[in-house]
C-alpha positions as CSV (number, residue, x, y, z in Angstrom):
1,M,-21.0,-4.0,-8.5
2,K,-17.6,-5.6,-8.3
3,V,-15.2,-3.5,-10.4
4,A,-13.1,-5.8,-12.6
5,H,-9.3,-6.0,-12.9
6,H,-8.6,-4.2,-9.6
7,G,-9.9,-0.9,-11.1
8,S,-7.5,-0.9,-14.0
9,E,-8.2,1.4,-16.9
10,D,-11.3,0.1,-18.8
11,P,-12.8,2.0,-21.7
12,G,-16.1,0.1,-21.3
13,L,-16.6,1.0,-17.6
14,P,-18.4,4.3,-18.1
15,D,-21.0,2.7,-20.3
16,L,-21.4,-0.3,-18.0
17,V,-21.9,2.0,-15.0
18,S,-24.4,4.1,-17.0
19,R,-26.4,1.0,-18.0
20,L,-26.3,-0.7,-14.6
21,R,-26.6,2.4,-12.4
22,P,-25.2,0.5,-9.4
23,R,-25.9,1.9,-5.9
24,L,-22.6,0.4,-4.6
25,A,-19.2,-0.5,-6.2
26,V,-16.3,-2.4,-4.7
27,V,-12.7,-2.2,-6.0
28,E,-10.6,-5.0,-4.8
29,V,-7.1,-3.6,-4.8
30,G,-4.0,-4.0,-2.6
31,R,-2.3,-1.1,-0.8
32,R,0.7,0.3,-2.6
33,N,0.3,-2.1,-5.5
34,P,3.0,-1.6,-8.2
35,Y,0.4,-1.1,-10.9
36,G,-1.1,2.1,-9.6
37,H,-4.6,0.6,-9.4
38,P,-7.2,1.8,-9.2
39,A,-6.7,4.0,-12.3
40,Q,-7.9,7.5,-12.3
41,Q,-10.0,6.7,-15.4
42,A,-11.8,3.9,-13.4
43,L,-12.4,6.2,-10.4
44,G,-13.8,8.9,-12.7
45,A,-16.2,6.4,-14.2
46,L,-17.4,5.5,-10.7
47,R,-18.1,9.1,-9.6
48,G,-21.8,8.8,-10.1
49,V,-22.0,5.7,-7.9
50,P,-23.4,6.7,-4.4
51,A,-21.1,4.3,-2.4
52,V,-17.6,3.2,-3.7
53,Y,-15.5,1.0,-1.4
54,R,-11.8,0.2,-2.0
55,T,-10.1,-2.6,-0.2
56,D,-6.9,-0.7,0.0
57,R,-8.6,2.1,1.9
58,D,-11.6,0.4,3.5
59,G,-10.3,-3.1,4.3
60,T,-12.4,-6.2,3.8
61,V,-15.8,-5.3,2.4
62,R,-18.7,-7.7,3.1
63,L,-22.0,-7.3,1.3
64,T,-25.1,-9.1,2.7
65,V,-28.4,-9.2,0.9
66,S,-31.5,-10.5,2.7
67,G,-35.2,-9.9,2.2
68,G,-34.6,-7.2,-0.4
69,R,-32.2,-5.3,1.8
70,M,-28.5,-4.8,1.4
71,A,-26.0,-4.2,4.2
72,V,-22.3,-3.4,4.0
73,A,-19.8,-4.3,6.7
74,R,-16.1,-3.4,6.7
75,D,-13.2,-4.9,8.5
76,P,-10.3,-2.3,8.3
């Protein structure tokens, strides 16, 4: 799942995560951004997701899906 709006506060996110039950989520967010993203509310909604990647922390995140398998690569 790609988290919308750089992980800004989103009252609909908990319901979306509950319905989709993603195994992986990516928050595209810049380091030291002036908006304070990702918001604590968004991170709280993602707590149940087994793998959460953030580009500010993890660098570039590449997701490859092939033959029913998913692979994640990071470039810090």
